[in-house]
C-alpha positions in Angstrom: 0.0 0.0 0.0 2.8 2.4 0.9 4.3 2.0 -2.6 1.1 3.3 -4.1 0.9 6.1 -1.6 4.4 7.3 -2.3 3.7 7.1 -6.0 0.7 9.3 -5.4 3.0 11.9 -3.6 5.2 12.1 -6.7 2.3 12.3 -9.1 0.6 15.0 -7.2 3.7 17.2 -7.3 4.1 16.9 -11.0 0.4 17.4 -11.7 0.3 20.5 -9.6 3.3 22.0 -11.4 1.7 21.3 -14.8 -1.8 22.5 -14.1 -2.6 25.4 -16.2 -6.4 25.5 -16.5 -8.2 28.0 -14.2 -10.2 26.5 -11.4 -14.0 26.8 -11.6 -15.4 29.3 -9.2 -17.2 27.4 -6.4 -20.9 28.0 -6.0 -22.0 30.3 -3.3 -23.2 28.6 -0.1 -26.9 28.4 0.4 -28.4 31.0 2.7 -27.9 30.2 6.3 -25.2 27.5 5.6 -22.2 27.5 7.8 -19.0 28.8 6.2 -15.8 26.9 6.7 -13.4 28.8 9.0 -9.9 29.1 7.6 -7.0 28.8 10.0 -4.9 31.9 10.5 -1.6 31.8 8.6 0.8 29.5 10.5 -1.8 28.4 13.0 -2.3 24.7 13.6 -5.0 23.2 11.4 -7.7 20.9 12.8 -7.3 17.1 12.5 -10.1 17.1 9.9 -8.1 19.8 7.9 -4.9 17.7 8.1 -6.8 14.6 6.9 -8.1 16.6 4.0 -4.7 17.8 3.1 -3.3 14.3 3.1 -6.3 13.1 1.0 -5.6 15.8 -1.5 -2.0 14.6 -1.8 -2.7 10.9 -1.7 -6.4 10.2 -2.3 -6.1 6.4 -1.7 -4.2 6.7 1.6 -6.0 5.3 4.6 -5.1 7.4 7.6 -5.3 5.4 10.8 -4.2 8.1 13.3 -2.7 11.6 13.6 -0.5 12.1 16.7 2.2 14.3 18.1 5.7 14.0 16.6 9.2 14.6 17.8 9.5 17.4 15.3 8.2 20.8 16.5 5.4 22.1 14.4 4.7 18.7 12.8 2.3 15.8 13.4 3.0 12.2 12.9 0.5 10.7 10.4 0.0 6.9 10.4 -1.1 5.0 7.3 -1.4 1.4 8.1 2.0 0.6 9.6 3.9 3.5 7.9 4.3 7.1 9.2 5.0 10.4 7.6 5.3 13.9 9.2 2.8 16.6 8.2 3.2 20.3 9.3 0.5 21.5 11.7 -0.8 23.9 9.0 -1.1 21.0 6.5 1.3 22.6 4.0 4.6 20.6 4.4 5.2 16.9 4.4 8.4 15.0 5.4 8.8 11.4 4.4 11.8 9.3 5.6 13.6 8.1 8.7 13.9 10.4 11.7 16.8 9.7 14.0 17.5 10.8 17.5 21.2 11.7 17.4 22.1 11.2 21.1 20.6 7.7 21.2 21.0 6.9 17.5 17.5 5.5 17.6 15.4 5.5 14.4 12.3 7.2 15.8 10.3 6.5 12.6 11.1 2.8 12.8 10.1 2.8 16.4 6.7 4.3 15.7 6.1 1.9 12.8 7.0 -1.0 15.0 4.3 -0.1 17.5 1.8 0.2 14.6 2.8 -3.2 13.2 2.6 -4.8 16.6 -1.0 -3.7 17.0 -1.9 -5.0 13.5 -0.1 -8.3 14.0 -1.6 -8.8 17.5 -5.0 -8.6 15.9 -4.2 -11.8 14.0 -4.9 -14.2 16.8 -3.7 -17.8 17.4 -6.7 -19.1 15.4 -5.1 -17.6 12.2 -1.6 -19.0 12.8 0.3 -22.2 12.2 2.6 -22.4 15.2 5.9 -24.3 15.5 6.5 -23.8 19.2 9.8 -24.1 21.1 9.8 -26.5 24.0 11.4 -23.8 26.2 10.3 -20.6 24.5 12.4 -17.5 24.9 11.1 -15.5 21.9 8.2 -15.6 19.5 8.3 -14.4 15.9 5.6 -13.9 13.3 6.7 -15.0 9.8 4.8 -14.2 6.6 5.5 -17.1 4.3 5.0 -18.3 0.8 4.9 -22.1 0.1 7.2 -21.9 -2.9 9.6 -19.1 -1.8 13.2 -20.5 -1.7 14.3 -18.7 1.5 11.0 -19.5 3.1 11.8 -23.2 2.5 15.3 -22.8 3.8 14.0 -21.2 7.0 11.5 -24.0 7.5 14.2 -26.6 6.9 15.9 -25.2 10.0 12.8 -25.1 12.2 14.3 -27.5 14.7 17.3 -25.2 15.2 15.1 -22.2 15.8 13.0 -24.2 18.3 16.1 -25.5 20.0 17.3 -21.9 20.6 13.9 -21.1 22.2 12.4 -19.3 19.2 8.8 -20.2 18.5 7.7 -19.5 14.9 4.2 -18.5 14.1 3.3 -18.5 10.4 0.9 -16.3 8.5 0.4 -16.7 4.7 1.6 -14.3 2.1 1.2 -15.9 -1.3 3.5 -13.8 -3.6 1.2 -14.4 -6.6 -1.6 -12.6 -4.8 -5.1 -13.7 -4.1 -5.2 -16.3 -6.9 -2.8 -18.7 -8.6 -0.8 -21.7 -7.5 0.8 -20.2 -4.4 -2.6 -19.1 -3.0 -4.1 -22.5 -3.7 -1.2 -24.3 -1.9 -1.6 -22.0 1.1 -5.3 -22.9 1.3 -4.5 -26.6 0.9 -2.1 -26.4 3.9 -4.7 -24.7 6.0 -7.5 -27.1 5.1 -5.3 -30.2 5.9 -6.1 -32.3 8.9 -2.6 -31.6 10.3 -1.6 -28.1 9.3 2.0 -28.4 10.7 2.6 -31.6 8.9 1.0 -30.2 5.7 3.2 -27.1 5.9 6.3 -29.2 6.2 5.3 -31.4 3.3 4.4 -28.5 1.0 7.6 -26.7 1.7 9.4 -29.9 0.8 7.8 -29.8 -2.6 5.2 -32.5 -2.0 1.7 -32.1 -3.5 -1.3 -31.8 -1.2 -4.9 -32.6 -1.9 -6.6 -29.4 -3.1 -8.2 -27.7 -0.1 -11.6 -26.2 0.2 -12.5 -24.7 3.6 -13.0 -21.5 5.4 -9.4 -20.1 5.7 -7.5 -16.9 6.7 -5.2 -16.7 3.6 -6.9 -13.7 2.1 -6.9 -11.9 5.5 -3.3 -12.7 6.0 -2.3 -11.4 2.6 -4.3 -8.2 3.2 -2.6 -7.8 6.6 0.8 -8.2 4.9 0.0 -5.5 2.4 -1.3 -3.1 5.1 2.1 -3.3 6.9 4.0 -2.7 3.7 5.1 -6.2 3.0 6.1 -7.1 -0.6 8.3 -10.1 -0.2 8.8 -13.3 1.8 9.9 -14.4 4.3 9.1 -11.4 6.4 10.0 -11.9 10.1 8.6 -9.7 12.9 9.6 -9.7 16.6 6.9 -9.6 19.3 7.3 -5.8 19.6 6.5 -5.4 15.8 10.1 -4.7 14.8 11.0 -6.3 11.4 14.0 -8.6 11.5 14.3 -8.7 7.7 13.9 -11.6 5.3 15.7 -14.9 5.9 17.8 -14.8 9.1 19.9 -17.7 10.4 18.9 -19.3 13.7 22.0 -17.9 15.6 21.6 -14.4 14.1 17.9 -14.4 14.9 18.5 -15.3 18.5 21.1 -12.5 18.8 18.7 -10.0 17.3 15.8 -11.0 19.5 18.0 -10.9 22.6 19.1 -7.4 21.6 15.5 -6.3 21.1 14.4 -7.8 24.4 17.2 -5.9 26.2 15.9 -2.5 25.0 13.9 -0.4 27.4 10.2 -0.7 26.9 8.6 2.3 25.1 
């Protein structure tokens, strides 16, 4: 989704520069109708005005919240699990990573992790295929595609992740989208009597009976898109922080231990 949003930003800039036709004069308001009150120059705009400014820039953007930001005079605007910074008068937008120099923390990434965590937490255990560690230390959410090479490599090492105390909880993200062979294979895994066994068999290249049951594959795919996912595997820590694509068992444990040692936000 964010890719389309950013494309809209670029397109709006060029279209505005090239516009030459005069705008039609708006019709006069009906007698007794309330007139919109314009903010004074430099004064903070209302949240409704900020949303309108974003919609004018990116009509397809779904704004989930507008909050304070670390930048004076700017608000943090969340769209799914992505954030941008919009000036309080609705006239300036900053897109990119914001760093706190003393701590060297990526503040944008931290905000996006919180947003991702909320979205991922909404996908409950009834939507996941879980490979649990006997002595769990960490839990990761992994968006997977049955045919993805690195997804298969990760799954081949499942015993190593589990031995290190890492529980892996799968959600589906068929790279072909909501149709095609990858989607059908995901549905077949979900509809199998033993989903864990079916997942392992499918990732080993074995054919499964075609499944036909109520399944969460479409919801998983939509969730992945909403947090900006465009490839697999995509691995997320319990706090919503993205670990990247394929990560070796030892490296994943080190990363998760590092995340766990951070002060809670």
